N, C-alpha and C positions, 0 to 999 in steps of 0.2 A: 459482563466481560465477554468479548468476542473469543471464540474458539476456532482454530484452524487445523485442518488436516495437513499431513506432510506434503501432499500435492499442492495445497493452497499456499503453504509456506514457500515451496519451490517457485511457484508462480510469482509471489510477491517479492521475493528477494533475489531470484536468479541463481541461488546456490544449488549445487547438484545434490541429489539424494546421498550419493556416496560421501561427499564432504560433510554433509549435515550429520549423518550417522557416525562418522569418524569423530567429529567434534563432541558428540554425545558420549560415545563409548570410551574413547581414549582420553579425552580432556575434561569430561564432565561439564562442558559449557552450558548444556541445557538439560533439564529434567522434565520432559513432557509427561503429562498425566496420561493414563490409559482409559479408553472408553470401555464400556461393558463388553465389547467384542474384541478388546485388546489392541485397538488402533491407537497410535500416538495422537495426542491432541496438544496444540500449542496455543499460547496466549498472545495478545497483542504485544506484551512486553517481550516475549520470546522473539517475535518478528523484529522488533526494534533492536534487540540485542544482536541478532544475526546481521542486520544491516550495518550496525556499528562495528562488528567484528570484520566484516568485509572491508569497510573503509580503513580500519586500522591495519589490516594485513596489507592493503595497497600502499599504506604509508610506511611500511617496513617493519611493523611489529611482528613478533612470532606468536603463533596461536597458543603455544604452551605457556606463555607469559601472561596472556590476557584472558584466556578462556574462563577462568574462575571468577573474574570481576563482575560486579553487577552493572546494570545499565548506567547508573549515576557515575560510577567510577570510569566506565568506558567513555562516557561523554566528556569527561575532563581530559581524556587523552587525545581526543580527536583534534588534529591540527586545524588551525584557523582556516586554512585553504580547503579543508574537507568538511568543515562544520556545516551542518544543515541549516538553511535559512528558516525563518519563522514559518509556522504552519500555513500562513496566508499564501506563501509561494509554492504553488502546487507543482512547479517545474522541477523541484528537487526534493520533495518530501511527500510521503504518502498523506493524502488528505483524509485522515480518519474522521476529522470533525464533519466534513461534508458527507461522508458515508453514513455517519451516525445520524445526521439530520434526515437523510433520505429514508433510513430505516424507520425513524420515528414517524415521518409523514406517510410512509407506506402502510403503517399500522392503522392510520386514520383514513386511508384511501384518498389522500389529498394528492392526486396525480399532477395537477397543475403546478403545485408548489415544488414537487419533485422535478418536473421538467425545467422549472426556473433554476433550481440549484445546479442541475447538470449543465444547463446552458451557460451559467456563470462560470462554472469550472472550465468549460470548453473555451470560453472567451478570454480567460485570463491565463491560459496555458498554451504551450506548444502542443501540436497533435500527439507527438510521441509521449510527452509527459502526461497528457490527458489520459492516454491509455494506461501507462505504467502506474501512475500515482493516484488515479481516480477510478477508472473503470475496472481494472483488475481487482483492487481491494473491494470495490462495490460488488462485483460478481462473486467473489469469495464469500462475502458476508451473506449475500442472498442464498447461495448454495448451502451455507451453514444453517440458515433459518429454515430452508425447505427440509433439510435432513432432520432437523429437530422438530419439524411440524409446527414451527412458529409462523410460517407463511403458508397461505392457502395457494392452491393451484392458480386461482384467478390473480392473486398478487404476484406470483412468479411470472405469469404470462404477460401481465401489464408491464412489469419491470423489464422483462426481456425485450418487449416491443420498443420501449423507450431507449434501451441500450443499443439495440439494432439501428434505430433511427439515427443516433449520433455516430455510430460506426460507419454508416453509409455516408454521412457528411465528411468524415475523415477520408474515406476512400475517394470520394468525389474531388477532394482537394489535394490528392496525391500528385507526385511528380509525373511528367510525361514518361511513358515507358521507354527504356533504352532499346536500341535495335539489336544489340549484342547481349550476350550473357545468358543466364538460365531462363528456361521456360517452365513455369511451375503450374501444375494442376492441383486444385484443392477440392476435396470431396469427403463425405462421410458415407459409410456403407448403407445399403438398402435397409430400411427399418429404423435407422438412427436419424432422428429428426433434430438433434441438437446442433445449432448453427452458430452460436456466438463465438466459439473458439475458432471456427473457420473464418468468420468475419474479421476477427481480430488479426488473424494471420494475413488475410487479404489487405487489411488496413496497413499493417507493418510493411508489406511488400509494396503497396502503393506509395507509401511515404519515401521509399527508396527508389522508386521508378523501375521496379523489377517486373518484367512481364509475367502475367499469370492468368490462368483461366479458372474462374470460380464456378464450379459445378454445384456446390452446396451440399445439403444433407440428402439422405435417402437416394443414393445413386447405386443402381445394380452394378455388379462387377463387370459384366460385359459392356455396359454403356460407358463405364469409366475407362476401360481399355480402348474402346473405339474412339472416344473423344480425345484421349491422350495421344493415340497414334496419329490422328488427323491434325492435332495441334503441334505435333513434333515435340512433345514434352521432354525435358531433361530431368525433371523431378516430379514426383507425385506425393503430395501430402495427404495421407489418409488419417482422418481424425475419428476415433472410435470411443464413444462415451458409455455405451451399453453393450451387454453381451446378448447372445441369442436367448439366454434364459430370461432376459428382460426386454423382450419384444423385438430385438434386432432380427432381421430376416435370415441372415447368414451367420454362421460361426466365423469369428474374426480370423481364426487360423485358416479356414477354408477360403475365405474371401481374399486374404493376402496371397495365398498360394495360387489362386486362380489368376489374379492380376499378374503375379510373378511369371506364370507360364505363358501369358499372352502378350508380354511387353518385350520390346527390344532390350538386349542386355545392357545397353548404355544408360537406361533410365534408372535413376536412383529413387528408392522409396524412403519416405519420411513417415514414420508411424507415431502418432500422437494421440493423446486422450487417455483417460483413466483405464479404459478397457484394453487399449493397446499396450500400455506400460505394464499391465498385469501379465502379459504373455512373454514367453521367451521364444522368439522366432528366429530360426536359422535359415538364411537364404544365401545362395551363391552370388547373387547380384549385390551391388553396393546398397546398403540400407542403414538407417539410423533410427533409434528410439528417441523421441523428443519428449523430455519431461517438463519443459518450461518454455515460455516464449523467449527467454534469454538464450536458451540453447537453439531455438529455431532461428533467432536473429544472426547467428554466426555460421549458418549452413551455407550462406551464399556470399 
């Protein structure tokens, strides 16, 4: 059975952490188990229930009336207009079957078959649905396997390379950038080499035709500021996945405040990634903590 962290659940469903915790504490909608370190852990059924609750709330139901129902009972309440198509339609439902197949073939090091499965998912889906319903669940599952030491570093790197390949295809097929509107710079701090989150953000911006400059991972604060000033950025997305205690060159707090001191006041900072969310940063300039790609999507 797949296990997801609270951050992975947020990515998969789009629900905010505040809402999720409220559903748990006030209504008892979910009872996540705790890891040995006390962290919440959610099952695939929990993820499905959250998505059903979101659909039903959109249809007019009140959370207090439906929070205690199980998945089967919730599925009976979903109006026909909101009911999810069969799993074969990846445009509107998470393709957990495809993800499960990939994990199986990854354990066999059958990379050709994995690329074939990803390619089929890409071909039968819209680009945005391919990201939301296939790549994000796949990434969450890979992260879980790595955390549990069920995936080797080699397996993780090969899977990351395949995911990056298809994200680059999505980016290349995006809309022509608009002349007006925001100008967004995307980067990760020096010493942080995690790139997939930034590539997903770039892909989502490309699909909307929004102008952006992709600097990628491992960017020193000074270089980020210089590039942003020359690009005339209106927004900067800083994705931080690791702290200075885990090989990042700069402390995230110091990195952000350096950037803050050297940017024009009009530039808004968007702070994302597990390490960014763990900090409580106060700035005079406009800034946002981004906990999910759903939240990122409504910033512009």
